[in-house]
C-alpha positions in Angstrom: -158.8 -20.7 -105.4 -160.4 -21.4 -102.2 -164.0 -20.6 -101.1 -164.7 -19.6 -97.4 -168.1 -19.2 -96.0 -168.6 -16.9 -93.0 -171.9 -17.0 -91.3 -173.1 -14.0 -89.1 -173.9 -14.2 -85.6 -176.4 -17.2 -85.0 -179.2 -16.2 -82.7 -181.0 -18.8 -80.5 -182.3 -22.2 -81.4 -184.2 -20.9 -84.5 -181.2 -19.5 -86.0 -179.1 -22.5 -85.3 -181.8 -24.8 -86.9 -181.9 -22.4 -90.0 -178.2 -22.6 -90.3 -178.0 -26.4 -90.0 -180.7 -26.6 -92.5 -179.1 -24.6 -95.2 -175.5 -25.4 -94.7 -175.2 -28.5 -96.7 -176.7 -26.9 -99.7 -174.5 -23.7 -99.3 -171.4 -25.6 -99.0 -172.3 -27.6 -102.2 -173.7 -24.7 -104.2 -170.7 -22.4 -103.5 -168.0 -25.2 -103.4 -167.1 -24.2 -99.9 -163.6 -25.4 -98.7 -163.9 -23.7 -95.1 -167.0 -22.8 -93.1 -166.9 -20.4 -90.2 -169.8 -19.2 -88.0 -170.0 -16.8 -85.0 -171.8 -18.8 -82.5 -171.8 -16.6 -79.3 -175.6 -16.0 -79.4 -176.9 -19.5 -79.8 -177.9 -20.1 -76.2 -181.0 -18.0 -76.1 -179.2 -15.0 -77.5 -176.2 -15.2 -75.0 -173.4 -17.8 -75.0 -172.7 -21.0 -76.6 -173.5 -24.5 -75.2 -170.6 -27.1 -75.6 -173.2 -29.5 -77.1 -174.1 -27.0 -79.7 -170.6 -26.4 -80.5 -169.9 -30.0 -81.1 -173.1 -30.4 -83.2 -172.2 -27.4 -85.5 -168.7 -28.9 -86.0 -170.1 -32.5 -86.7 -172.5 -30.8 -89.1 -169.9 -29.0 -91.3 -168.8 -25.8 -89.5 -165.1 -26.0 -89.1 -164.4 -23.0 -86.9 -166.7 -21.2 -84.5 -165.9 -17.6 -83.6 -167.4 -15.5 -80.7 -167.1 -12.3 -78.8 -168.2 -10.8 -75.4 -171.1 -13.2 -74.9 -168.9 -16.3 -75.0 -168.5 -15.8 -71.2 -172.1 -15.8 -70.3 -172.2 -19.6 -69.7 -169.3 -19.9 -67.4 -169.3 -23.7 -67.3 -169.4 -24.1 -71.1 -166.8 -21.4 -71.7 -164.3 -23.3 -69.6 -165.1 -26.6 -71.5 -164.6 -24.8 -74.9 -160.9 -24.5 -73.9 -160.8 -28.2 -74.9 -162.4 -27.5 -78.3 -159.8 -26.0 -80.3 -162.1 -25.1 -83.2 -164.1 -22.9 -80.7 -162.7 -19.5 -80.3 -162.7 -16.6 -77.8 -161.2 -13.1 -78.6 -157.6 -13.4 -78.5 -157.0 -10.0 -76.8 -158.8 -11.0 -73.5 -156.4 -11.5 -70.6 -154.4 -14.6 -71.2 -155.6 -16.2 -67.7 -159.0 -16.7 -69.4 -159.7 -20.3 -70.9 -159.9 -20.9 -74.5 -158.3 -20.2 -77.7 -157.9 -17.0 -79.7 -157.0 -18.5 -83.1 -157.2 -21.9 -84.8 -155.1 -23.3 -87.7 -156.7 -25.8 -90.0 -155.4 -27.5 -93.2 -157.9 -27.6 -96.2 -157.7 -29.0 -99.7 -154.2 -29.1 -101.4 -152.7 -28.8 -97.9 -153.6 -25.2 -97.7 -153.3 -23.8 -94.2 -155.8 -21.3 -92.8 -155.5 -19.5 -89.5 -158.8 -18.0 -88.2 -158.4 -15.3 -85.6 -161.0 -14.0 -83.1 -160.4 -10.3 -81.8 -162.5 -7.9 -80.0 -162.8 -4.1 -80.4 -162.6 -1.7 -77.4 -164.7 1.3 -78.5 -167.9 1.2 -76.3 -166.9 -2.3 -75.1 -164.8 -3.8 -72.4 -161.3 -2.1 -72.2 -159.3 -5.3 -73.0 -156.0 -5.4 -74.7 -155.7 -3.7 -77.9 -156.8 -5.7 -81.0 -154.4 -4.0 -83.3 -151.1 -4.8 -81.3 -152.6 -8.3 -80.5 -152.9 -8.9 -84.3 -149.4 -7.6 -84.9 -148.1 -10.0 -82.3 -149.8 -12.9 -83.6 -148.9 -12.3 -87.2 -145.2 -12.0 -86.1 -145.5 -15.4 -84.2 -147.0 -17.3 -87.3 -145.3 -15.5 -90.2 -143.1 -18.7 -90.9 -146.2 -20.7 -91.3 -147.2 -19.0 -94.5 -150.9 -19.4 -93.3 -153.8 -17.6 -95.0 -155.3 -15.5 -92.0 -158.9 -14.6 -91.6 -160.0 -12.4 -88.7 -163.4 -12.0 -87.0 -163.3 -8.6 -85.4 -166.2 -8.5 -83.0 -166.7 -4.8 -82.3 -169.3 -2.1 -81.8 -167.8 0.9 -83.6 -167.8 0.9 -87.4 -164.8 3.3 -87.5 -162.8 0.9 -85.3 -163.6 -1.9 -87.8 -162.7 0.0 -90.8 -159.5 1.3 -89.3 -158.5 -2.2 -88.2 -159.1 -3.6 -91.7 -157.1 -0.9 -93.4 -154.3 -1.4 -90.9 -154.1 -5.1 -91.8 -154.7 -4.5 -95.5 -152.3 -6.8 -97.4 -151.2 -8.7 -94.4 -154.4 -10.8 -93.8 -156.8 -12.4 -96.3 -159.9 -11.0 -94.8 -161.3 -9.1 -92.0 -164.9 -9.9 -91.2 -167.0 -7.6 -88.6 -169.4 -9.3 -86.3 -171.4 -8.1 -83.1 -174.1 -5.5 -84.2 -176.3 -8.0 -85.9 -177.1 -5.6 -88.6 -175.5 -6.5 -92.1 -173.6 -3.6 -93.8 -173.5 -3.1 -97.5 -169.9 -2.2 -97.7 -168.2 -5.4 -98.7 -165.0 -4.7 -100.7 -161.4 -5.5 -101.1 -158.9 -3.1 -100.0 -156.0 -1.8 -102.1 -153.5 -4.5 -101.0 -156.0 -7.4 -101.2 -157.7 -7.8 -97.9 -161.5 -8.7 -98.2 -163.7 -6.7 -95.7 -167.1 -6.2 -94.5 -168.0 -3.9 -91.4 -170.7 -6.4 -90.2 -171.7 -9.7 -91.7 -175.1 -9.5 -89.9 -177.0 -12.2 -88.1 -178.7 -15.6 -88.6 -182.0 -15.7 -86.8 -185.3 -13.8 -86.3 -185.6 -10.4 -88.2 -188.9 -9.8 -86.7 -187.0 -8.6 -83.7 -184.4 -5.9 -82.3 -181.1 -7.4 -83.3 -182.5 -10.8 -82.7 -184.1 -10.2 -79.4 -187.8 -9.7 -78.7 -188.9 -6.3 -79.9 -191.4 -5.7 -77.1 -188.8 -6.2 -74.3 -186.1 -4.4 -76.3 -188.6 -1.3 -76.5 -189.3 -1.4 -72.8 -185.6 -1.3 -71.9 -185.2 1.9 -73.9 -188.4 3.5 -72.6 -188.0 2.7 -68.9 -184.1 2.5 -68.8 -184.4 -0.4 -66.4 -183.5 -4.1 -66.9 -185.9 -6.6 -68.5 -185.3 -10.2 -69.2 -184.1 -10.6 -72.7 -185.6 -13.4 -74.9 -184.9 -14.2 -78.5 -187.4 -12.9 -81.2 -189.7 -15.1 -83.3 -190.4 -15.0 -87.1 -188.9 -14.0 -90.3 -185.8 -16.1 -90.0 -183.1 -15.0 -92.4 -179.4 -16.2 -92.8 -176.7 -13.6 -93.3 -173.2 -14.6 -94.5 -170.3 -13.8 -96.9 -168.5 -15.8 -99.4 -164.9 -15.1 -99.7 -162.8 -16.2 -102.5 -159.0 -16.3 -101.8 -156.2 -16.9 -104.0 -154.2 -19.5 -102.1 -150.8 -18.6 -103.7 -151.1 -15.0 -102.8 -153.2 -15.2 -99.8 -155.4 -12.2 -101.2 -159.2 -12.0 -101.5 -160.4 -11.8 -105.1 -164.1 -11.6 -104.4 -166.4 -11.1 -101.4 -170.2 -11.8 -101.9 -172.7 -10.9 -99.3 -175.7 -13.3 -98.7 -179.0 -12.3 -97.2 -182.0 -14.5 -97.5 -184.7 -16.5 -95.9 -185.1 -20.3 -96.2 -188.0 -19.8 -98.7 -186.1 -17.3 -100.8 -183.1 -19.8 -101.0 -185.4 -22.5 -102.0 -186.7 -20.5 -104.8 -183.4 -20.0 -106.3 
């Protein structure tokens, strides 16, 4: 049995520091074999600096997934192409730099492929994530790799449909992007672990990680205001996925949501 930690969208420097602080204990306490984190919001809420990607990897994050904000720092998003463990959604046009999936070997020579895809409902009209997943699974079928997918999407219906579409063909589909953790973690009928959104790691005294006063003004005035990350009530959101390495099926998925103080009190 292998244990995978998937950490929800990391927001800003405070979120990054909380993750880095708790990561060693999380990996030890849950006997983690593979650690994944969505890092597209680390740079003040938008984008990922190359130096942070390297720091995360050196600190024990094996794979960093992303989404639409990975492009917000043009210089760094191009450099990420040289870091195979940093992913951008696979279904963006192929001319864009970067990698849409990453295959890594863990204990007992078990091979895991982490895939990053992006939904289309209420988002950019990029290539279809369903057919992109089909194509990739066809290409790697001879590798006998355990597949975990980060679907970065706005629509809960699109995420659920995607998870059910791939049920039995991948180990897990983990939703990201909305920064609001859902309470629907489950295992589908054919063994695919699923959650609509794993949530965020960062300031909960905010509107999805952003300064609440600024977010409120944007809704009232319907004009642009400069976004900055929120402050206070730092929480880590994640899931622990237990996978049978022989069958490639999820046997348990556990949702985590706590502050540093709550974790220290355990």
